[in-house]
C-alpha positions in Angstrom: -120.5 110.0 62.5 -120.2 113.4 64.2 -123.8 114.1 63.3 -124.9 110.8 64.8 -123.2 111.7 68.1 -124.9 115.0 68.1 -128.2 113.3 67.4 -127.6 110.9 70.3 -127.2 113.8 72.7 -130.4 115.4 71.4 -132.5 112.5 72.7 -133.0 112.8 76.5 -133.2 109.1 77.2 -130.1 108.3 75.1 -128.2 111.3 76.5 -129.0 110.1 80.0 -127.7 106.6 79.2 -124.4 108.0 77.8 -123.8 110.3 80.7 -124.6 107.5 83.2 -122.0 105.2 81.5 -119.4 108.0 81.6 -120.1 108.7 85.2 -119.7 105.0 86.1 -116.4 104.9 84.3 -115.2 107.9 86.4 -116.3 106.1 89.6 -114.3 103.0 88.3 -111.2 105.1 87.9 -111.7 106.5 91.4 -112.0 103.0 92.9 -108.9 102.0 91.0 -106.9 104.6 92.9 -107.9 103.5 96.4 -104.8 101.8 97.8 -104.4 98.8 100.0 -102.1 99.4 103.0 -98.7 97.8 103.8 -97.6 97.8 100.1 -94.4 99.4 98.7 -96.0 100.8 95.5 -92.7 102.3 94.1 -91.0 98.9 94.3 -94.1 97.1 93.0 -94.3 99.3 89.9 -90.6 98.6 89.2 -91.2 94.9 89.6 -94.2 94.9 87.3 -92.3 96.8 84.7 -89.7 94.0 84.6 -92.4 91.2 84.4 -94.3 91.2 81.1 -97.0 88.9 82.3 -97.8 91.1 85.2 -97.5 94.1 82.9 -100.2 92.8 80.7 -102.5 92.2 83.7 -101.7 95.7 84.9 -102.8 97.1 81.5 -106.1 95.2 81.7 -106.7 96.6 85.3 -106.0 100.2 84.2 -102.8 100.3 86.3 -104.8 99.3 89.4 -102.4 96.3 89.9 -99.3 98.5 90.0 -101.0 100.7 92.6 -102.3 97.6 94.3 -105.6 99.2 94.8 -108.8 97.4 95.9 -109.6 97.0 92.2 -106.3 95.2 91.5 -108.0 92.0 90.4 -110.4 93.9 88.0 -113.4 91.9 86.9 -111.4 88.9 85.7 -112.6 86.6 88.6 -116.1 87.2 87.4 -115.2 86.5 83.8 -113.5 83.3 84.8 -116.6 82.3 86.8 -118.8 83.1 83.8 -116.7 81.0 81.5 -116.8 78.1 84.0 -120.6 78.3 84.2 -120.9 78.5 80.5 -118.8 75.4 80.0 -120.6 73.5 82.8 -124.1 74.3 81.5 -124.3 71.5 78.9 -122.6 69.0 81.3 -124.6 69.6 84.5 -128.3 68.5 84.0 -129.6 71.1 86.5 -127.8 74.0 84.8 -128.9 72.7 81.4 -132.5 72.8 82.6 -132.1 76.3 84.0 -130.7 77.5 80.7 -134.0 76.5 79.0 -136.3 78.2 81.5 -136.0 81.7 79.9 -135.2 84.8 81.9 -135.8 83.2 85.3 -133.3 80.4 84.6 -130.7 82.8 83.3 -131.1 84.9 86.5 -130.5 81.8 88.6 -127.4 80.9 86.6 -126.2 84.5 87.0 -126.6 84.2 90.8 -124.5 81.1 90.8 -121.9 83.0 88.8 -121.8 85.7 91.4 -121.3 83.1 94.2 -118.5 81.4 92.3 -116.8 84.8 91.7 -116.1 85.3 95.5 -113.9 82.2 96.1 -112.1 82.8 92.8 -111.4 86.4 93.7 -110.1 85.2 97.1 -107.9 82.6 95.5 -106.5 84.9 92.8 -106.0 87.7 95.3 -104.1 85.4 97.7 -101.9 84.2 94.8 -101.0 87.7 93.7 -100.4 89.0 97.1 -98.3 86.0 98.1 -96.1 86.4 95.1 -95.5 90.1 95.9 -94.9 89.3 99.6 -92.0 87.1 98.5 -90.3 89.8 96.4 -87.7 92.0 98.0 -88.3 95.7 98.2 -85.6 98.2 97.2 -86.2 100.0 100.5 -85.8 96.8 102.5 -88.2 94.1 103.5 -90.7 92.8 100.9 -93.2 94.5 98.5 -96.1 93.5 100.8 -95.4 93.4 104.6 -97.2 91.3 107.2 -98.8 88.8 104.7 -99.5 85.2 105.6 -102.5 83.1 106.7 -100.6 80.7 108.9 -99.1 83.2 111.3 -100.9 84.8 114.2 -99.2 88.2 113.7 -100.0 88.4 110.0 -103.4 86.6 109.8 -105.6 89.7 110.4 -103.7 92.0 107.9 -103.8 89.2 105.3 -107.6 88.7 105.7 -108.1 92.5 105.5 -106.2 92.6 102.2 -108.1 89.6 100.7 -111.5 91.0 101.8 -110.6 94.4 100.3 -109.5 92.9 97.0 -112.6 90.7 96.7 -114.9 93.5 97.7 -113.3 95.7 95.0 -113.9 93.0 92.4 -117.6 92.6 93.4 -118.0 96.4 93.4 -116.7 96.6 89.8 -119.1 93.7 88.8 -122.0 95.6 90.3 -121.0 98.8 88.5 -120.7 96.8 85.2 -124.2 95.4 85.7 -125.6 98.9 86.4 -124.0 100.1 83.1 -125.7 97.1 81.3 -129.1 97.9 82.8 -129.1 101.7 82.7 -126.3 102.7 80.3 -125.0 101.8 76.9 -123.2 98.6 76.0 -122.1 95.5 78.0 -121.1 96.8 81.4 -118.4 94.2 82.2 -116.8 94.8 78.7 -117.0 98.6 79.3 -115.1 98.2 82.6 -112.3 96.3 80.9 -112.4 98.8 78.0 -112.0 101.7 80.4 -109.1 100.1 82.2 -107.2 99.5 78.9 -107.9 102.9 77.5 -106.8 104.5 80.8 -103.3 103.1 80.3 -102.9 104.3 76.7 -101.8 107.9 77.5 -98.9 106.7 79.5 -97.9 104.1 76.8 -98.0 106.8 74.1 -96.0 109.2 76.2 -93.4 106.5 76.8 -93.1 105.9 73.0 -92.9 109.6 72.2 -90.4 110.6 74.9 -88.3 107.4 74.8 -85.2 106.8 72.8 -86.9 104.3 70.5 -88.6 107.0 68.4 -85.4 108.8 67.6 -83.1 105.8 67.4 -85.3 103.6 65.3 -87.5 105.8 63.1 -88.0 103.2 60.4 -88.9 100.6 63.0 -91.4 103.0 64.6 -93.1 103.8 61.3 -93.3 100.0 60.6 -94.7 99.5 64.1 -97.4 102.1 63.5 -98.3 100.6 60.1 -98.6 97.1 61.6 -100.7 98.4 64.4 -103.1 100.0 61.9 -103.3 96.9 59.8 -104.0 94.9 63.0 -106.9 97.2 63.9 -108.4 96.9 60.4 -108.0 93.1 60.5 -109.8 92.9 63.9 -112.7 95.0 62.6 -113.0 92.8 59.4 -112.8 89.5 61.3 -115.2 90.6 64.0 -117.8 91.8 61.4 -117.2 88.8 59.0 -120.0 86.3 58.8 -121.3 83.5 56.5 -125.1 83.9 55.9 -126.9 80.6 55.6 -130.3 81.0 53.9 -133.4 79.8 55.8 -136.8 79.3 54.3 -140.0 79.3 56.4 -142.7 77.0 55.0 -146.3 78.4 54.5 -148.8 77.3 57.1 -152.2 78.4 58.3 -152.5 80.1 61.6 -155.9 81.5 62.9 -157.3 81.3 59.5 -154.5 83.2 57.8 -151.6 82.0 55.7 -148.3 82.8 57.3 -144.7 81.9 56.5 -143.2 81.6 53.0 -140.4 84.0 53.9 -136.7 83.6 53.5 -134.1 84.9 56.0 -130.6 83.8 57.0 -128.5 82.5 59.9 -125.4 84.7 60.4 -122.5 82.4 61.4 -119.7 84.7 62.5 -116.1 84.0 61.5 -115.0 84.8 65.1 -117.9 83.4 67.2 -115.7 83.0 70.2 -114.7 86.6 70.6 -111.9 87.2 73.1 -112.7 84.2 75.3 -110.0 81.9 73.8 -107.3 84.5 74.5 -108.4 84.8 78.1 -108.3 81.0 78.4 -104.8 80.8 76.9 -103.4 83.7 78.9 -104.8 82.2 82.1 -103.0 78.9 81.5 -99.8 80.5 80.2 -99.5 82.7 83.2 -99.6 79.7 85.6 -96.1 78.2 84.9 -94.6 81.7 85.2 -96.3 82.2 88.6 -95.1 78.8 89.8 -91.5 79.7 88.6 -91.7 83.0 90.6 -92.6 81.0 93.7 -89.9 78.5 93.2 -87.2 81.2 92.7 -87.2 81.9 96.4 -86.5 78.2 97.3 -83.5 77.4 99.5 -82.5 74.5 97.2 -80.2 75.6 94.4 -81.5 73.0 91.8 -85.0 74.3 92.4 -83.9 77.9 91.8 -82.1 76.8 88.6 -85.2 75.0 87.4 -87.3 78.1 88.1 -84.9 80.2 86.2 -85.0 77.9 83.2 -88.8 77.9 83.2 -88.9 81.7 83.4 -86.5 82.0 80.5 -88.2 79.3 78.3 -91.7 80.5 78.9 -91.0 84.3 78.9 -93.5 86.2 76.6 -90.5 87.3 74.5 -89.4 83.7 73.8 -90.2 81.6 70.7 -91.4 78.5 72.6 -93.9 80.6 74.6 -95.4 82.2 71.5 -95.7 78.9 69.6 -97.5 77.2 72.6 -99.6 80.4 73.0 -100.6 80.3 69.3 -101.6 76.7 69.3 -103.6 77.0 72.5 -105.6 80.0 71.2 -106.4 78.1 68.0 -107.5 75.0 69.9 -109.6 77.0 72.4 -111.3 78.9 69.6 -112.5 75.7 68.0 -113.5 74.2 71.4 -115.4 77.3 72.6 -117.1 77.9 69.2 -118.5 74.4 69.2 -119.7 74.6 72.8 -121.6 77.8 72.1 -123.1 76.4 68.9 -124.4 73.3 70.8 -126.0 75.5 73.4 -127.8 77.6 70.8 -129.7 74.5 69.5 -130.3 76.2 66.1 -131.4 73.0 64.3 -134.0 72.2 66.9 -135.3 75.8 66.8 -135.6 75.7 63.0 -137.5 72.5 63.1 -140.0 73.8 65.7 -140.6 76.9 63.6 -141.2 75.0 60.4 -138.0 76.4 58.8 -135.4 74.6 56.8 -132.2 75.3 54.9 -132.8 74.8 51.1 -131.3 71.5 49.9 -130.7 70.2 53.5 -133.1 67.9 55.3 -134.2 69.1 58.8 -132.9 67.6 62.0 -129.6 65.8 62.1 -128.6 66.7 58.6 -129.1 70.4 59.3 -127.0 70.1 62.5 -124.2 68.3 60.5 -124.4 70.9 57.7 -124.1 73.9 60.1 -121.3 72.3 62.1 -119.4 71.6 58.8 -119.8 75.2 57.6 -119.0 76.7 61.1 -115.8 74.5 61.3 -114.6 75.8 57.9 -115.1 79.5 58.7 -113.7 79.1 62.2 -110.4 78.0 60.7 -110.0 81.6 59.5 -111.1 83.1 62.8 -108.9 80.7 64.9 -105.8 81.4 62.9 -106.5 85.1 63.1 -106.9 85.0 66.9 -103.7 83.0 67.1 -101.9 85.6 65.0 -103.4 88.4 67.2 -102.1 86.6 70.3 -98.5 86.5 69.1 -98.5 89.8 67.3 -96.4 91.6 70.0 -93.6 89.1 69.5 -93.8 89.4 65.7 -93.9 93.2 65.7 -90.9 93.4 68.1 -88.9 90.9 66.0 -89.5 92.9 62.8 -89.4 96.5 64.0 -87.5 96.3 67.3 -90.3 98.3 68.9 -92.4 96.9 71.7 -96.2 97.3 71.1 -97.9 100.0 73.2 -100.7 97.6 73.9 -100.9 93.9 73.5 -102.9 93.0 70.4 -105.2 91.2 72.8 -106.0 94.6 74.3 -106.6 96.0 70.8 -109.0 93.2 70.1 -110.9 94.0 73.3 -110.9 97.8 72.7 -112.0 97.5 69.1 -114.6 94.8 69.8 -116.2 96.8 72.7 -116.2 100.0 70.6 -118.0 98.2 67.7 -120.5 96.7 70.0 -121.3 100.0 71.7 -121.6 101.9 68.5 -123.9 99.1 67.2 -126.2 99.6 70.2 -126.2 103.4 69.7 -127.0 102.8 66.0 -130.0 100.7 67.0 -131.2 103.3 69.5 -130.9 106.1 66.8 -132.7 104.1 64.1 -135.6 103.3 66.5 -136.1 107.0 66.8 -135.9 107.7 63.0 -132.4 109.3 63.2 -129.5 108.5 60.9 -127.0 106.2 62.5 -123.2 105.9 62.2 -123.6 104.1 58.9 -125.6 106.2 56.5 
């Protein structure tokens, strides 16, 4: 592997791509440190440390949320917009037509995704800032001062905060697209990867310097072993696939006999990636956010209801993790089937004169592929559900809280594998040995 990295830096074009990607990550970290005014950051950091849902979002943003910088929202409004557009494509006839028009159609759908990102970022930014503006600050007042759209004195400061947060999100999306075009890997995934990795030194320092390491040595060792097994499992599931053989019939083209070859369709065990986790987290965060809003109510029964909801749906509670597990499993099946329908594999095989041995073309091929995909997705769905609730399981067994949510580990490992695979392809194209000799 070390020789492969050295070989990558020997190639001018590849070296330029790697250095450009690293430079963009440095710029991302600089943007994540640009603060928004009128925020009590010390009080905000203390509040986020006591709220595990916000703590998870803070890890994904690379601590930009606790600093309440212009990058506090990260690229998640864009990811939400992308998921919505992907789900709407088979439903809306116009989007379905664009998806079949090649590069031009995809560019138009991407433009719609950018437009949808702006109102989503405004809405998400308003929700976060409104939540913080209702929390008392240790120094007096609230965590965010002068926030509110319906007051003449606070209207302009509020608009300035929302514009700054939305602009920060769109700037990160632009940087991610530059990385995709001129660097290595998927730019949006690299941005998320950079944010998670940036929070790791602080998490490791907290484990080493904290009392857990000395007070619970056995639990800490078990925690490290479970973390290692989790990483290995993520790699195996991400790389696992069922290969369906496909035979191309012989036919005459321009006076020459072509075809007669056999290849395969790789059906991945985890075709959905991290999307089901993002879906489930987005929905599970919503009741907690509502409970936080209701906790400031003047009515006692409303405050009591908000407290019960917060306790019942806390990330450390058993009901929360059961619902979270079931939602991840369900979303995995749903998203996998949506993506499979959009790929139109049976139609493509029929047009190319290809067939699966022992299976008739057309509807029978579609039913066969769906049946195989459903069976292998059971393994992928259960694994993703287990990954989602792994922090609860680990803390219950070892008494040690995971440094990073296993969702973060899934993202980090998945992005690292994808980036290494792209480097591998670039090296092999230039007749160098890759990472896998």
